[in-house]
ZADO-1210 file (C-alpha; in nm, 4 decimals, padded with zeros to 6 digits):
<atoms>
<atom x="-04.2510" y="03.5127" z="-02.7159" code="MET" pos="1"/>
<atom x="-04.1043" y="03.8610" z="-02.6913" code="LEU" pos="2"/>
<atom x="-03.7985" y="03.9167" z="-02.4735" code="LEU" pos="3"/>
<atom x="-03.8996" y="04.1247" z="-02.1753" code="ARG" pos="4"/>
<atom x="-03.7376" y="04.4592" z="-02.1043" code="SER" pos="5"/>
<atom x="-03.5574" y="04.3332" z="-01.7921" code="GLY" pos="6"/>
<atom x="-03.3667" y="04.0624" z="-01.9785" code="GLY" pos="7"/>
<atom x="-03.3172" y="03.6955" z="-01.8960" code="LEU" pos="8"/>
<atom x="-03.2393" y="03.5227" z="-01.5636" code="ASP" pos="9"/>
<atom x="-03.1348" y="03.1685" z="-01.4748" code="ILE" pos="10"/>
<atom x="-03.2725" y="02.9979" z="-01.1644" code="PHE" pos="11"/>
<atom x="-03.0600" y="02.7236" z="-01.0063" code="TYR" pos="12"/>
<atom x="-03.2669" y="02.5012" z="-00.7748" code="ILE" pos="13"/>
<atom x="-03.1693" y="02.2479" z="-00.5095" code="ASP" pos="14"/>
<atom x="-03.3379" y="02.0987" z="-00.2054" code="GLU" pos="15"/>
<atom x="-03.2800" y="01.9564" z="00.1410" code="SER" pos="16"/>
<atom x="-03.5198" y="01.7285" z="00.3257" code="HIS" pos="17"/>
<atom x="-03.5848" y="01.4337" z="00.5531" code="ASP" pos="18"/>
<atom x="-03.9077" y="01.2493" z="00.6326" code="ASN" pos="19"/>
<atom x="-04.0580" y="01.5464" z="00.8166" code="THR" pos="20"/>
<atom x="-03.9356" y="01.8709" z="00.6582" code="ALA" pos="21"/>
<atom x="-03.8710" y="01.9801" z="00.3020" code="TYR" pos="22"/>
<atom x="-03.6906" y="02.2899" z="00.1766" code="VAL" pos="23"/>
<atom x="-03.6350" y="02.3988" z="-00.1836" code="VAL" pos="24"/>
<atom x="-03.4088" y="02.6942" z="-00.2677" code="THR" pos="25"/>
<atom x="-03.3664" y="02.8957" z="-00.5868" code="ALA" pos="26"/>
<atom x="-03.0665" y="03.1142" z="-00.6693" code="ILE" pos="27"/>
<atom x="-03.1168" y="03.3798" z="-00.9390" code="THR" pos="28"/>
<atom x="-02.8286" y="03.4613" z="-01.1739" code="ILE" pos="29"/>
<atom x="-02.8715" y="03.7302" z="-01.4424" code="PRO" pos="30"/>
<atom x="-02.7947" y="03.6026" z="-01.7921" code="PHE" pos="31"/>
<atom x="-02.8917" y="03.8815" z="-02.0341" code="LEU" pos="32"/>
<atom x="-02.9254" y="04.2521" z="-01.9616" code="ARG" pos="33"/>
<atom x="-02.9946" y="04.5587" z="-02.1730" code="HIS" pos="34"/>
<atom x="-02.7162" y="04.8130" z="-02.1330" code="GLU" pos="35"/>
<atom x="-02.7341" y="05.1277" z="-02.3416" code="GLY" pos="36"/>
<atom x="-02.8329" y="05.0263" z="-02.6944" code="ILE" pos="37"/>
<atom x="-02.6995" y="04.6708" z="-02.6620" code="ASN" pos="38"/>
<atom x="-02.8031" y="04.3426" z="-02.5073" code="TRP" pos="39"/>
<atom x="-02.5131" y="04.1994" z="-02.3096" code="ASN" pos="40"/>
<atom x="-02.4634" y="03.8460" z="-02.1811" code="ILE" pos="41"/>
<atom x="-02.3643" y="03.9115" z="-01.8187" code="VAL" pos="42"/>
<atom x="-02.3712" y="03.5542" z="-01.6865" code="TRP" pos="43"/>
<atom x="-01.9938" y="03.5032" z="-01.7360" code="PRO" pos="44"/>
<atom x="-01.9297" y="03.7912" z="-01.4935" code="ASP" pos="45"/>
<atom x="-02.1102" y="03.5998" z="-01.2179" code="TYR" pos="46"/>
<atom x="-01.9336" y="03.2779" z="-01.3104" code="LEU" pos="47"/>
<atom x="-01.5999" y="03.4583" z="-01.2763" code="ASP" pos="48"/>
<atom x="-01.7121" y="03.5850" z="-00.9349" code="ALA" pos="49"/>
<atom x="-01.8098" y="03.2313" z="-00.8322" code="ALA" pos="50"/>
<atom x="-01.4699" y="03.0999" z="-00.9411" code="LYS" pos="51"/>
<atom x="-01.2999" y="03.3679" z="-00.7322" code="GLN" pos="52"/>
<atom x="-01.5275" y="03.2755" z="-00.4416" code="TRP" pos="53"/>
<atom x="-01.4051" y="02.9168" z="-00.4624" code="ARG" pos="54"/>
<atom x="-01.0419" y="03.0283" z="-00.4884" code="ARG" pos="55"/>
<atom x="-01.0904" y="03.2301" z="-00.1707" code="ASN" pos="56"/>
<atom x="-01.2410" y="02.9277" z="00.0046" code="ILE" pos="57"/>
<atom x="-00.9385" y="02.7236" z="-00.0974" code="LYS" pos="58"/>
<atom x="-00.6971" y="02.9921" z="00.0224" code="LYS" pos="59"/>
<atom x="-00.8666" y="03.0759" z="00.3509" code="ASN" pos="60"/>
<atom x="-01.0443" y="02.7533" z="00.4494" code="LEU" pos="61"/>
<atom x="-00.8253" y="02.4920" z="00.2785" code="TYR" pos="62"/>
<atom x="-01.1067" y="02.3323" z="00.0783" code="ILE" pos="63"/>
<atom x="-00.9941" y="02.2456" z="-00.2774" code="PRO" pos="64"/>
<atom x="-01.1988" y="02.4084" z="-00.5525" code="ALA" pos="65"/>
<atom x="-01.2546" y="02.0621" z="-00.7001" code="THR" pos="66"/>
<atom x="-01.4422" y="01.9416" z="-00.3906" code="LYS" pos="67"/>
<atom x="-01.8166" y="01.9565" z="-00.4353" code="GLU" pos="68"/>
<atom x="-01.9792" y="02.1479" z="-00.1501" code="LEU" pos="69"/>
<atom x="-02.2706" y="01.9705" z="00.0221" code="HIS" pos="70"/>
<atom x="-02.4352" y="02.1373" z="00.3194" code="GLY" pos="71"/>
<atom x="-02.5216" y="01.8147" z="00.4991" code="ILE" pos="72"/>
<atom x="-02.1640" y="01.6864" z="00.4749" code="LYS" pos="73"/>
<atom x="-02.0026" y="02.0172" z="00.5628" code="LEU" pos="74"/>
<atom x="-02.2196" y="02.0765" z="00.8696" code="ALA" pos="75"/>
<atom x="-02.1529" y="01.7295" z="01.0111" code="SER" pos="76"/>
<atom x="-01.7768" y="01.7299" z="00.9557" code="GLY" pos="77"/>
<atom x="-01.7920" y="01.4657" z="00.6834" code="ARG" pos="78"/>
<atom x="-01.6734" y="01.4819" z="00.3240" code="GLY" pos="79"/>
<atom x="-01.2965" y="01.5098" z="00.3798" code="ARG" pos="80"/>
<atom x="-01.3006" y="01.8796" z="00.2992" code="TYR" pos="81"/>
<atom x="-00.9806" y="01.9854" z="00.4760" code="ARG" pos="82"/>
<atom x="-00.7182" y="01.9860" z="00.2009" code="LEU" pos="83"/>
<atom x="-00.9347" y="01.7260" z="00.0305" code="GLY" pos="84"/>
<atom x="-00.7971" y="01.4571" z="00.2651" code="LYS" pos="85"/>
<atom x="-00.9097" y="01.5093" z="00.6236" code="TRP" pos="86"/>
<atom x="-01.2291" y="01.5805" z="00.8145" code="GLN" pos="87"/>
<atom x="-01.3099" y="01.8970" z="01.0038" code="PHE" pos="88"/>
<atom x="-01.4284" y="01.8308" z="01.3564" code="ASP" pos="89"/>
<atom x="-01.7848" y="01.9470" z="01.4151" code="LYS" pos="90"/>
<atom x="-01.6867" y="02.2749" z="01.5816" code="ALA" pos="91"/>
<atom x="-01.4554" y="02.3689" z="01.2956" code="ARG" pos="92"/>
<atom x="-01.7064" y="02.2453" z="01.0378" code="ALA" pos="93"/>
<atom x="-01.9708" y="02.4796" z="01.1804" code="SER" pos="94"/>
<atom x="-01.7295" y="02.7733" z="01.1666" code="SER" pos="95"/>
<atom x="-01.6274" y="02.6952" z="00.8082" code="VAL" pos="96"/>
<atom x="-01.9902" y="02.6631" z="00.6973" code="TYR" pos="97"/>
<atom x="-02.0708" y="03.0011" z="00.8510" code="ARG" pos="98"/>
<atom x="-01.7778" y="03.1673" z="00.6778" code="GLN" pos="99"/>
<atom x="-01.8787" y="03.0198" z="00.3437" code="ILE" pos="100"/>
<atom x="-02.2373" y="03.1426" z="00.3794" code="LEU" pos="101"/>
<atom x="-02.1208" y="03.4916" z="00.4760" code="ARG" pos="102"/>
<atom x="-01.9040" y="03.5016" z="00.1652" code="SER" pos="103"/>
<atom x="-02.1990" y="03.4478" z="-00.0704" code="ILE" pos="104"/>
<atom x="-02.2226" y="03.8170" z="-00.1465" code="ASN" pos="105"/>
<atom x="-02.1511" y="03.8485" z="-00.5177" code="PHE" pos="106"/>
<atom x="-02.5051" y="03.8129" z="-00.6560" code="PHE" pos="107"/>
<atom x="-02.7483" y="04.1001" z="-00.7179" code="PRO" pos="108"/>
<atom x="-02.9827" y="04.1965" z="-00.4363" code="ASP" pos="109"/>
<atom x="-03.2734" y="03.9616" z="-00.3535" code="ALA" pos="110"/>
<atom x="-03.1292" y="03.6629" z="-00.5408" code="SER" pos="111"/>
<atom x="-03.2319" y="03.3855" z="-00.2988" code="ILE" pos="112"/>
<atom x="-03.5771" y="03.2379" z="-00.2267" code="ILE" pos="113"/>
<atom x="-03.6532" y="02.9272" z="-00.0202" code="SER" pos="114"/>
<atom x="-03.9792" y="02.7463" z="00.0508" code="VAL" pos="115"/>
<atom x="-04.0252" y="02.5111" z="00.3467" code="ALA" pos="116"/>
<atom x="-04.3031" y="02.2636" z="00.4201" code="VAL" pos="117"/>
<atom x="-04.3440" y="02.0133" z="00.7023" code="HIS" pos="118"/>
<atom x="-04.4943" y="01.6689" z="00.6705" code="ARG" pos="119"/>
<atom x="-04.8225" y="01.7622" z="00.8295" code="GLY" pos="120"/>
<atom x="-04.8867" y="02.0718" z="00.6192" code="ALA" pos="121"/>
<atom x="-05.2037" y="02.0826" z="00.4117" code="LYS" pos="122"/>
<atom x="-05.1827" y="02.0078" z="00.0411" code="ASN" pos="123"/>
<atom x="-05.1099" y="02.2894" z="-00.2013" code="LEU" pos="124"/>
<atom x="-05.3375" y="02.2428" z="-00.5029" code="TYR" pos="125"/>
<atom x="-05.3104" y="01.8688" z="-00.4671" code="GLY" pos="126"/>
<atom x="-04.9362" y="01.8693" z="-00.3980" code="ARG" pos="127"/>
<atom x="-04.7694" y="01.7697" z="-00.0738" code="SER" pos="128"/>
<atom x="-04.4259" y="01.7559" z="00.0834" code="ARG" pos="129"/>
<atom x="-04.1361" y="01.8270" z="-00.1529" code="LEU" pos="130"/>
<atom x="-04.3616" y="01.8804" z="-00.4543" code="GLU" pos="131"/>
<atom x="-04.5653" y="02.1347" z="-00.2594" code="ALA" pos="132"/>
<atom x="-04.2474" y="02.3247" z="-00.1709" code="ALA" pos="133"/>
<atom x="-04.1400" y="02.3325" z="-00.5356" code="LEU" pos="134"/>
<atom x="-04.4904" y="02.4350" z="-00.6440" code="TYR" pos="135"/>
<atom x="-04.4878" y="02.7337" z="-00.4086" code="ALA" pos="136"/>
<atom x="-04.1346" y="02.8207" z="-00.5174" code="LEU" pos="137"/>
<atom x="-04.2408" y="02.8303" z="-00.8834" code="LEU" pos="138"/>
<atom x="-04.5223" y="03.0685" z="-00.7899" code="GLN" pos="139"/>
<atom x="-04.2742" y="03.3061" z="-00.6273" code="ARG" pos="140"/>
<atom x="-04.0270" y="03.2765" z="-00.9137" code="MET" pos="141"/>
<atom x="-04.3074" y="03.3857" z="-01.1452" code="ARG" pos="142"/>
<atom x="-04.3861" y="03.6837" z="-00.9221" code="THR" pos="143"/>
<atom x="-04.0197" y="03.7832" z="-00.9179" code="GLN" pos="144"/>
<atom x="-03.9983" y="03.7650" z="-01.2975" code="CYS" pos="145"/>
<atom x="-04.3061" y="03.9826" z="-01.3312" code="ASN" pos="146"/>
<atom x="-04.1763" y="04.2434" z="-01.0887" code="SER" pos="147"/>
<atom x="-03.8419" y="04.2595" z="-01.2720" code="ARG" pos="148"/>
<atom x="-03.9876" y="04.2125" z="-01.6216" code="GLN" pos="149"/>
<atom x="-03.7535" y="03.9243" z="-01.6964" code="THR" pos="150"/>
<atom x="-03.7760" y="03.5958" z="-01.8803" code="ASN" pos="151"/>
<atom x="-03.6140" y="03.2932" z="-01.7206" code="ALA" pos="152"/>
<atom x="-03.4580" y="02.9493" z="-01.7584" code="ILE" pos="153"/>
<atom x="-03.4440" y="02.6834" z="-01.4840" code="VAL" pos="154"/>
<atom x="-03.1727" y="02.4343" z="-01.3866" code="PHE" pos="155"/>
<atom x="-03.2561" y="02.1637" z="-01.1319" code="PHE" pos="156"/>
<atom x="-03.0043" y="01.9499" z="-00.9512" code="ASP" pos="157"/>
<atom x="-03.0150" y="01.6106" z="-01.1188" code="GLU" pos="158"/>
<atom x="-03.2008" y="01.3172" z="-00.9676" code="GLY" pos="159"/>
<atom x="-03.5574" y="01.4508" z="-00.9474" code="HIS" pos="160"/>
<atom x="-03.7541" y="01.3657" z="-01.2653" code="PRO" pos="161"/>
<atom x="-04.0743" y="01.4682" z="-01.0876" code="GLU" pos="162"/>
<atom x="-03.9458" y="01.8263" z="-01.0834" code="TYR" pos="163"/>
<atom x="-03.9359" y="01.8436" z="-01.4610" code="ARG" pos="164"/>
<atom x="-04.2901" y="01.7038" z="-01.4849" code="LYS" pos="165"/>
<atom x="-04.4231" y="01.9595" z="-01.2378" code="LEU" pos="166"/>
<atom x="-04.2310" y="02.2394" z="-01.4096" code="TYR" pos="167"/>
<atom x="-04.3767" y="02.1453" z="-01.7492" code="ARG" pos="168"/>
<atom x="-04.7277" y="02.1515" z="-01.6029" code="GLN" pos="169"/>
<atom x="-04.6631" y="02.4910" z="-01.4409" code="ALA" pos="170"/>
<atom x="-04.5756" y="02.6448" z="-01.7770" code="GLN" pos="171"/>
<atom x="-04.9370" y="02.5823" z="-01.8763" code="VAL" pos="172"/>
<atom x="-05.1301" y="02.5632" z="-01.5509" code="TYR" pos="173"/>
<atom x="-05.0179" y="02.7142" z="-01.2213" code="LEU" pos="174"/>
<atom x="-05.3133" y="02.8023" z="-00.9956" code="PRO" pos="175"/>
<atom x="-05.2210" y="03.0773" z="-00.7541" code="THR" pos="176"/>
<atom x="-05.4063" y="03.2149" z="-00.4549" code="GLY" pos="177"/>
<atom x="-05.4570" y="03.5796" z="-00.3708" code="SER" pos="178"/>
<atom x="-05.2948" y="03.7436" z="-00.0709" code="ARG" pos="179"/>
<atom x="-05.6261" y="03.9227" z="-00.0209" code="LEU" pos="180"/>
<atom x="-05.8124" y="03.5935" z="00.0085" code="GLY" pos="181"/>
<atom x="-05.9654" y="03.5550" z="-00.3358" code="ASN" pos="182"/>
<atom x="-05.9578" y="03.6907" z="-00.6902" code="TRP" pos="183"/>
<atom x="-06.2282" y="03.8914" z="-00.8669" code="ALA" pos="184"/>
<atom x="-06.5544" y="03.7029" z="-00.8840" code="GLY" pos="185"/>
<atom x="-06.4847" y="03.5291" z="-00.5550" code="GLY" pos="186"/>
<atom x="-06.2476" y="03.2729" z="-00.7046" code="LEU" pos="187"/>
<atom x="-05.9895" y="03.1363" z="-00.4609" code="PHE" pos="188"/>
<atom x="-05.7263" y="03.0713" z="-00.7284" code="SER" pos="189"/>
<atom x="-05.6274" y="03.1966" z="-01.0701" code="LYS" pos="190"/>
<atom x="-05.4179" y="03.0282" z="-01.3379" code="ASN" pos="191"/>
<atom x="-05.0906" y="03.2204" z="-01.3586" code="MET" pos="192"/>
<atom x="-04.8560" y="02.9960" z="-01.5590" code="PRO" pos="193"/>
<atom x="-04.4822" y="03.0283" z="-01.6057" code="LEU" pos="194"/>
<atom x="-04.5356" y="03.1713" z="-01.9522" code="ASP" pos="195"/>
<atom x="-04.2256" y="03.3908" z="-01.9271" code="MET" pos="196"/>
<atom x="-03.9970" y="03.0861" z="-01.8882" code="PHE" pos="197"/>
<atom x="-03.8390" y="03.0123" z="-02.2213" code="THR" pos="198"/>
<atom x="-03.7679" y="02.6366" z="-02.2283" code="LYS" pos="199"/>
<atom x="-03.7953" y="02.3029" z="-02.0532" code="ASP" pos="200"/>
<atom x="-03.6438" y="02.2482" z="-01.7097" code="GLY" pos="201"/>
<atom x="-03.2834" y="02.1348" z="-01.7277" code="ASN" pos="202"/>
<atom x="-03.0889" y="01.8924" z="-01.5081" code="ASP" pos="203"/>
<atom x="-02.7506" y="02.0173" z="-01.3883" code="LYS" pos="204"/>
<atom x="-02.5068" y="01.7918" z="-01.2002" code="PRO" pos="205"/>
<atom x="-02.4164" y="01.9929" z="-00.8911" code="SER" pos="206"/>
<atom x="-02.0572" y="01.8706" z="-00.8991" code="ARG" pos="207"/>
<atom x="-02.0114" y="02.0752" z="-01.2174" code="HIS" pos="208"/>
<atom x="-02.1978" y="02.3876" z="-01.1041" code="CYS" pos="209"/>
<atom x="-02.0961" y="02.6325" z="-00.8300" code="TYR" pos="210"/>
<atom x="-02.4386" y="02.7988" z="-00.8414" code="PHE" pos="211"/>
<atom x="-02.6215" y="02.4718" z="-00.7705" code="THR" pos="212"/>
<atom x="-02.3797" y="02.4023" z="-00.4854" code="GLN" pos="213"/>
<atom x="-02.4640" y="02.7426" z="-00.3374" code="ILE" pos="214"/>
<atom x="-02.8356" y="02.6569" z="-00.3617" code="ALA" pos="215"/>
<atom x="-02.7585" y="02.3334" z="-00.1734" code="ASP" pos="216"/>
<atom x="-02.5667" y="02.5164" z="00.1007" code="LEU" pos="217"/>
<atom x="-02.8486" y="02.7662" z="00.1518" code="VAL" pos="218"/>
<atom x="-03.1208" y="02.5002" z="00.1337" code="ALA" pos="219"/>
<atom x="-02.9586" y="02.2874" z="00.4050" code="TYR" pos="220"/>
<atom x="-02.9041" y="02.5904" z="00.6296" code="ALA" pos="221"/>
<atom x="-03.2713" y="02.6855" z="00.5842" code="ALA" pos="222"/>
<atom x="-03.3718" y="02.3242" z="00.6503" code="PHE" pos="223"/>
<atom x="-03.1907" y="02.3282" z="00.9852" code="LEU" pos="224"/>
<atom x="-03.3626" y="02.6534" z="01.0791" code="LYS" pos="225"/>
<atom x="-03.7021" y="02.5017" z="01.0018" code="ILE" pos="226"/>
<atom x="-03.6166" y="02.1876" z="01.1993" code="LYS" pos="227"/>
<atom x="-03.5174" y="02.4038" z="01.4952" code="SER" pos="228"/>
<atom x="-03.8503" y="02.5874" z="01.4863" code="GLU" pos="229"/>
<atom x="-04.0162" y="02.2485" z="01.5365" code="ARG" pos="230"/>
<atom x="-03.7683" y="02.1480" z="01.8117" code="ASN" pos="231"/>
<atom x="-03.6389" y="01.8677" z="01.5906" code="ALA" pos="232"/>
<atom x="-03.2641" y="01.9267" z="01.5816" code="LEU" pos="233"/>
<atom x="-03.0377" y="01.6471" z="01.6985" code="THR" pos="234"/>
<atom x="-02.8349" y="01.7075" z="02.0128" code="SER" pos="235"/>
<atom x="-02.5122" y="01.7796" z="01.8238" code="TRP" pos="236"/>
<atom x="-02.6892" y="02.0145" z="01.5800" code="GLN" pos="237"/>
<atom x="-02.8285" y="02.2078" z="01.8752" code="ALA" pos="238"/>
<atom x="-02.4905" y="02.2055" z="02.0520" code="LYS" pos="239"/>
<atom x="-02.3234" y="02.3849" z="01.7614" code="TYR" pos="240"/>
<atom x="-02.6234" y="02.6161" z="01.7087" code="LYS" pos="241"/>
<atom x="-02.6731" y="02.5055" z="01.3509" code="LEU" pos="242"/>
<atom x="-03.0199" y="02.6612" z="01.3572" code="ASP" pos="243"/>
<atom x="-02.8457" y="02.9981" z="01.3117" code="SER" pos="244"/>
<atom x="-02.6427" y="02.8958" z="01.0056" code="LEU" pos="245"/>
<atom x="-02.9009" y="03.0428" z="00.7685" code="TYR" pos="246"/>
<atom x="-02.8764" y="03.3822" z="00.9366" code="ASP" pos="247"/>
<atom x="-02.5205" y="03.4078" z="00.8020" code="GLU" pos="248"/>
<atom x="-02.6527" y="03.4454" z="00.4461" code="VAL" pos="249"/>
<atom x="-02.6220" y="03.8201" z="00.3725" code="PRO" pos="250"/>
<atom x="-02.9640" y="03.9765" z="00.4139" code="ILE" pos="251"/>
<atom x="-02.9378" y="04.1747" z="00.0909" code="ARG" pos="252"/>
<atom x="-02.9057" y="03.8466" z="-00.1005" code="MET" pos="253"/>
<atom x="-03.2414" y="03.7208" z="00.0267" code="ARG" pos="254"/>
<atom x="-03.5646" y="03.8053" z="-00.1518" code="ASN" pos="255"/>
<atom x="-03.7717" y="03.8941" z="00.1526" code="VAL" pos="256"/>
<atom x="-04.0477" y="04.0215" z="-00.0792" code="ALA" pos="257"/>
<atom x="-04.1346" y="03.6550" z="-00.1387" code="ALA" pos="258"/>
<atom x="-04.3055" y="03.6617" z="00.2021" code="GLN" pos="259"/>
<atom x="-04.6043" y="03.8586" z="00.3207" code="SER" pos="260"/>
<atom x="-04.5653" y="03.7675" z="00.6885" code="LYS" pos="261"/>
<atom x="-04.2920" y="03.7694" z="00.9519" code="ALA" pos="262"/>
<atom x="-04.0276" y="03.6504" z="00.9833" code="PRO" pos="263"/>
<atom x="-03.9115" y="03.8232" z="00.6653" code="ARG" pos="264"/>
<atom x="-03.6092" y="03.6032" z="00.6064" code="ASP" pos="265"/>
<atom x="-03.6848" y="03.4755" z="00.2504" code="ALA" pos="266"/>
<atom x="-03.7980" y="03.1333" z="00.3757" code="ILE" pos="267"/>
<atom x="-04.1638" y="03.0890" z="00.2809" code="VAL" pos="268"/>
<atom x="-04.3228" y="02.8561" z="00.5363" code="ARG" pos="269"/>
<atom x="-04.6214" y="02.6582" z="00.4116" code="LEU" pos="270"/>
<atom x="-04.8707" y="02.5799" z="00.6852" code="LYS" pos="271"/>
</atoms>
């Protein structure tokens, strides 16, 4: 496999779901870039930015950098985030979550893609629910790599062995539909595998990875937005307008090109 001209990216993937809605989010971090006559490993620059991001959260919001960020805990006022000892009440928790999402602004443009599917959605090439969301996400990750001429590596949050199985299959066989309805010859799908991805899927404990924690925060915010669109928020989630959390993610960070239809918010909704 030849290294593509755009370099190498790393995708960090996490999910949020319940029995009715499923959201999977990928964060793209550049790893290798061609600058002048040299190839430079740029990933440490983004890690340094993430470390500074966490220092700012500690300074301004009083959440220790050692506390793992979970969207579901933060939004509900659980997790003992305040100084690592006390809970935020729900009003304060909502405000803190919004400030954290707004501060995710140190990635390159169009670094975030999410895919959402509800329980009643039709199967996607034999996949349903969370697997269908991941399947569609892999398709869009492939499209992004092609448009940027990059190779890629994937890190999943640990605890989902089915992800690795599906990822391995997608490196060989990933049927993809056409936005125009069908491919040449009238075929409704075409095998477009992840042949630019350079190795097996990797598990990454989120407690040790700021980038995976960011994917979790975005995924849960997107999940709440999808739940709101189906009028399925709980009363307290609606009270604190948690459906609008996702809108705090800076628009330039979202890969709106992943969608062909409105709303262009970088959440692909499977029907």
